[in-house]
C-alpha positions as CSV (number, residue, x, y, z in Angstrom):
1,M,18.7,5.1,29.1
2,L,17.8,1.7,27.6
3,P,17.1,1.5,23.9
4,H,13.4,0.6,24.3
5,E,13.1,3.6,26.7
6,L,14.5,5.9,24.1
7,A,12.0,4.6,21.5
8,S,9.0,4.9,24.1
9,R,10.0,8.5,24.8
10,Y,11.1,10.0,21.5
11,V,9.3,8.0,18.8
12,S,6.2,6.2,20.1
13,P,4.0,9.2,21.2
14,Y,4.8,11.2,18.1
15,L,3.8,8.2,15.8
16,K,0.6,7.7,17.9
17,A,-0.2,11.4,17.7
18,L,0.2,11.3,13.9
19,V,-2.1,8.2,13.6
20,A,-4.6,9.8,15.9
21,K,-4.5,12.7,13.5
22,E,-5.1,10.5,10.3
23,L,-7.8,8.4,12.1
24,S,-9.7,11.7,13.1
25,E,-9.6,12.9,9.5
26,K,-11.3,9.7,8.6
27,G,-14.1,10.4,10.9
28,L,-13.2,8.1,13.9
29,S,-14.3,9.4,17.2
30,Q,-11.7,10.2,19.9
31,V,-13.1,7.2,22.0
32,K,-12.5,4.7,19.3
33,I,-8.9,6.3,18.5
34,S,-8.3,6.0,22.4
35,R,-9.1,2.1,22.2
36,I,-6.9,1.6,19.0
37,L,-3.9,3.4,20.5
38,G,-4.2,2.2,23.9
39,I,-4.2,5.7,25.4
40,S,-6.8,7.8,27.1
41,Q,-9.4,10.1,25.4
42,A,-7.8,13.0,27.2
43,M,-4.5,12.1,25.7
44,V,-6.1,11.8,22.0
45,N,-7.7,15.2,22.5
46,N,-4.2,16.6,23.4
47,Y,-2.7,15.1,20.3
48,L,-5.3,16.5,18.0
49,S,-4.6,19.9,19.5
50,K,-1.4,20.3,17.7
51,P,-0.5,20.4,13.9
52,K,0.9,17.4,12.1
53,E,4.0,19.3,11.2
54,Y,5.0,19.5,15.0
55,Y,5.0,15.7,15.4
56,I,7.0,15.2,12.2
57,M,9.7,17.8,13.3
58,Q,10.0,15.9,16.7
59,L,10.7,12.7,15.0
60,E,13.0,14.2,12.6
61,K,15.0,15.6,15.4
62,A,15.0,12.0,16.9
63,G,16.6,10.9,13.7
64,L,13.8,9.6,11.4
65,S,13.5,11.1,7.9
66,R,10.2,12.6,6.7
67,E,10.0,9.4,4.3
68,D,10.3,7.1,7.3
69,V,7.5,8.8,9.1
70,E,5.1,8.7,6.2
71,K,5.8,5.1,5.5
72,Y,5.3,4.3,9.3
73,V,2.1,6.2,9.7
74,Y,0.4,4.8,6.6
75,S,1.5,1.3,7.7
76,L,-0.2,1.9,11.1
77,V,-3.2,3.5,9.8
78,A,-4.0,0.6,7.5
79,Q,-4.0,-1.8,10.6
80,Y,-6.4,0.1,12.8
81,N,-9.4,-2.5,12.2
82,S,-7.3,-5.1,13.8
83,H,-5.7,-4.7,17.4
84,Q,-3.5,-7.7,16.9
85,D,-2.2,-6.3,13.5
86,F,-1.7,-2.9,14.8
87,M,0.3,-4.1,17.7
88,Y,2.3,-6.4,15.5
89,T,3.0,-3.5,13.0
90,F,4.0,-1.0,15.7
91,T,6.2,-3.2,17.4
92,S,7.9,-4.1,14.0
93,I,8.3,-0.3,13.3
94,L,10.1,0.5,16.8
95,N,12.2,-2.6,16.3
96,E,13.2,-1.3,12.8
97,V,14.0,2.3,14.2
98,L,16.3,0.8,16.8
99,A,18.0,-1.8,14.6
100,T,18.8,0.5,11.8
101,R,20.5,3.0,14.1
102,K,18.1,5.9,13.5
103,L,18.3,6.9,17.2
104,C,22.1,6.4,17.8
105,K,23.1,10.1,17.6
106,L,20.2,11.0,20.0
107,H,21.1,8.2,22.4
108,I,24.9,9.3,22.4
109,R,23.8,12.9,22.9
110,I,21.6,12.3,25.9
111,S,23.7,9.5,27.4
112,P,27.5,10.4,26.7
113,G,28.8,7.1,28.4
114,I,27.5,5.1,25.3
115,D,30.2,4.1,22.9
116,E,30.0,5.4,19.4
117,N,30.6,2.1,18.0
118,C,27.6,0.4,20.0
119,N,25.9,-2.0,17.9
120,I,23.5,-3.7,20.3
121,C,20.2,-2.9,18.6
122,N,21.4,-3.9,15.4
123,E,22.3,-7.2,16.6
124,L,19.2,-7.9,18.9
125,F,16.3,-6.6,16.9
126,Q,14.5,-7.7,13.8
127,Y,14.1,-4.8,11.7
128,K,12.0,-5.9,8.7
129,L,8.7,-4.1,8.9
130,R,6.2,-6.9,8.6
131,D,2.9,-5.1,7.5
132,P,0.3,-8.0,7.0
133,H,-1.2,-6.0,4.0
134,I,2.2,-5.7,2.4
135,R,2.8,-9.5,3.2
136,L,-0.3,-10.3,1.3
137,V,0.5,-8.2,-1.8
138,E,4.2,-9.7,-1.7
139,K,2.6,-13.2,-1.8
140,L,0.5,-12.4,-4.7
141,V,3.2,-10.9,-6.6
142,N,5.3,-14.0,-6.0
143,K,2.7,-16.0,-7.3
144,I,2.3,-14.1,-10.4
145,V,6.0,-14.0,-11.3
146,G,6.5,-17.6,-10.2
147,H,4.3,-18.8,-13.0
148,P,6.2,-20.2,-15.7
149,R,4.1,-18.4,-18.3
150,A,3.5,-15.2,-16.4
151,V,5.3,-13.1,-19.0
152,E,2.5,-13.7,-21.4
153,L,0.2,-11.6,-19.3
154,I,2.6,-8.6,-19.1
155,P,1.9,-5.5,-21.4
156,E,4.7,-3.5,-22.9
157,V,4.3,-0.8,-20.2
158,G,4.5,-3.4,-17.5
159,S,1.9,-4.6,-15.2
160,N,0.9,-4.1,-11.4
161,I,-1.5,-5.3,-8.8
162,V,-2.9,-2.7,-6.5
163,Y,-4.6,-3.5,-3.2
164,A,-6.7,-1.4,-1.1
165,P,-6.5,-2.2,2.9
166,P,-9.8,-1.8,4.7
167,R,-11.0,1.9,4.8
168,A,-8.4,3.2,2.4
169,Q,-9.3,6.2,0.8
170,S,-6.3,7.7,-0.9
171,V,-3.5,6.7,-3.3
172,Q,-1.0,6.9,-0.6
173,E,-3.0,4.1,1.4
174,L,-2.9,1.6,-1.5
175,I,-0.3,-0.9,-2.1
176,A,1.4,-1.7,-5.2
177,V,4.7,-2.5,-7.0
178,P,6.5,1.0,-7.3
179,G,8.2,0.1,-10.6
180,R,5.5,-2.4,-11.9
181,I,6.2,-6.0,-13.0
182,V,8.0,-5.9,-16.2
183,K,9.0,-8.2,-19.0
184,V,12.7,-9.2,-18.7
185,R,13.6,-11.6,-21.6
186,D,11.2,-14.5,-21.0
187,K,10.3,-13.7,-17.5
188,A,7.9,-11.3,-15.4
189,V,10.1,-9.4,-12.8
190,P,8.8,-7.0,-10.2
191,V,10.9,-3.7,-10.1
192,G,10.8,-3.1,-6.4
193,K,8.8,-4.4,-3.3
194,P,5.3,-3.8,-2.8
195,S,4.9,-0.5,-0.7
196,Y,2.2,2.1,0.2
197,G,1.8,4.7,-2.6
198,G,3.7,2.4,-5.1
199,S,1.1,3.2,-8.0
200,R,-0.6,6.3,-9.0
201,F,-2.6,5.6,-12.2
202,L,-3.9,2.1,-11.3
203,A,-4.5,3.2,-7.8
204,S,-6.7,6.1,-9.3
205,L,-8.7,3.7,-11.1
206,L,-9.1,1.4,-8.1
207,L,-10.3,4.5,-6.0
208,E,-12.7,5.2,-8.8
209,A,-14.2,1.7,-8.7
210,R,-14.5,1.8,-5.0
211,S,-16.3,4.9,-5.1
212,T,-19.3,3.0,-6.7
213,E,-18.6,-0.3,-5.2
214,P,-16.9,-0.2,-1.8
215,K,-16.3,-3.8,-1.6
216,I,-13.8,-3.8,-4.7
217,N,-10.4,-3.6,-3.2
218,C,-7.8,-4.7,-5.9
219,I,-6.9,-4.3,-9.6
220,V,-4.4,-5.8,-12.1
221,N,-3.7,-4.7,-15.6
222,I,-2.7,-7.4,-18.0
223,R,-1.8,-7.5,-21.8
224,Y,-4.7,-7.2,-24.2
225,R,-5.6,-10.5,-25.9
226,R,-9.1,-11.4,-27.1
227,E,-8.9,-14.9,-25.5
228,Y,-8.3,-13.2,-22.2
229,V,-11.4,-11.0,-22.5
230,E,-13.6,-14.2,-23.4
231,G,-11.9,-16.2,-20.6
232,L,-12.9,-13.4,-18.0
233,K,-16.4,-13.3,-19.4
234,K,-16.6,-17.2,-18.5
235,K,-15.4,-16.6,-15.2
236,G,-18.2,-14.2,-14.4
237,Y,-16.8,-10.9,-14.9
238,S,-18.9,-7.9,-16.4
239,V,-17.0,-6.7,-19.4
240,V,-17.2,-3.3,-21.1
241,E,-14.9,-2.1,-23.9
242,V,-13.8,1.5,-24.5
243,G,-11.7,3.2,-27.3
244,P,-9.6,3.4,-29.2
245,S,-9.1,7.1,-28.2
246,S,-7.6,10.0,-29.8
247,S,-5.5,11.1,-26.8
248,P,-4.4,9.9,-23.4
249,K,-6.6,12.3,-21.6
250,E,-9.7,11.0,-23.6
251,Q,-8.5,7.5,-22.8
252,F,-8.5,8.0,-19.1
253,I,-12.0,9.8,-19.2
254,K,-13.2,6.8,-21.1
255,V,-11.9,4.2,-18.7
256,V,-13.3,5.9,-15.6
257,E,-16.6,6.3,-17.1
258,A,-16.7,2.7,-18.0
259,I,-15.7,1.8,-14.5
260,R,-18.5,3.7,-13.1
261,R,-21.2,2.2,-15.2
262,T,-20.0,-1.6,-15.0
263,P,-22.1,-3.4,-12.4
264,G,-20.6,-5.7,-9.7
265,V,-17.4,-6.4,-7.8
266,K,-15.9,-8.6,-10.7
267,K,-15.6,-6.2,-13.5
268,V,-13.2,-5.8,-16.5
269,V,-12.6,-2.7,-18.7
270,V,-10.9,-3.4,-22.0
271,D,-9.0,-0.2,-23.1
272,L,-8.4,-0.4,-26.7
273,G,-5.6,2.2,-26.4
274,A,-4.9,5.6,-27.9
275,I,-2.2,7.0,-30.3
276,G,1.1,5.6,-29.1
277,L,-0.5,3.8,-26.2
278,E,-1.1,-0.1,-26.2
279,P,-4.6,-1.6,-25.6
280,T,-4.9,-3.1,-22.0
281,I,-7.2,-5.0,-19.7
282,Y,-8.1,-3.7,-16.3
283,V,-9.4,-6.4,-13.9
284,F,-11.3,-5.5,-10.6
285,H,-12.2,-7.8,-7.9
286,E,-13.0,-7.7,-4.1
287,D,-10.9,-10.8,-3.4
288,P,-7.1,-10.2,-4.3
289,V,-6.3,-13.8,-4.1
290,A,-9.2,-15.0,-6.4
291,L,-8.1,-12.1,-8.8
292,V,-4.6,-13.5,-9.2
293,N,-6.0,-17.0,-9.6
294,D,-8.4,-15.9,-12.3
295,I,-5.8,-14.0,-14.3
296,L,-3.2,-16.9,-13.9
297,G,-6.1,-19.3,-15.0
298,L,-6.1,-17.5,-18.4
299,L,-2.8,-19.1,-19.2
300,G,-4.2,-22.6,-19.1
């Protein structure tokens, strides 16, 4: 059995099934799901008839980890509005699965004639998963840390940029830097590469903002300085201040309330902090590129 045949039989259908389950939960019809996945409606119906755990177990038997499966499914679900991006991402995933030797044990088991030291897939396939939404966030992170004065924007707790791909509805579907962007001497340094589910706190704030204004799809937190607040006002942002708060819980509640009552897609919540927690500025926008340009513009 050829490597692509192996991936086609033991990986592709189960990933498609999990994507079908996710898209169905989002409210998409079986007809639309069938078009996205390139399969019949009857096959979609068949996929939906079994629990998610069944498909995850099949992929684990093939050699994928549960973490792999979650990463791949969220990457695919994020692309369902663009058939081109969906195909690109799915092909990248299959190449990664083969190149990283995840299916080697299975291949040897069902095809005993294969040499255990076979390295064909690793040599032939590009395995870096190139999700277009992750690529966008990578470019924005690089733009931020590439600015010679970027460290001035970074609060002591670190900064982050969180982006919501189209139709994202949960923290796991939002993209961010897992370990934030932190200050290392006189530089801003990202701790990890952008990934789905890379942030919980900022992602939760972004989801709150999207609940009242769905066009908002990105948030950045930066260091509190009065000149930054005034600069954002001049750029057309609606600004509201909250705090200081007496506890982290009260602080979170005040920030969420401020997000909900601040109008527009360009909004700023200035959090004046709580006991042991520094003040922070949360900046929201519908255009992640414009947002990064705006915050870097504060540096002059």
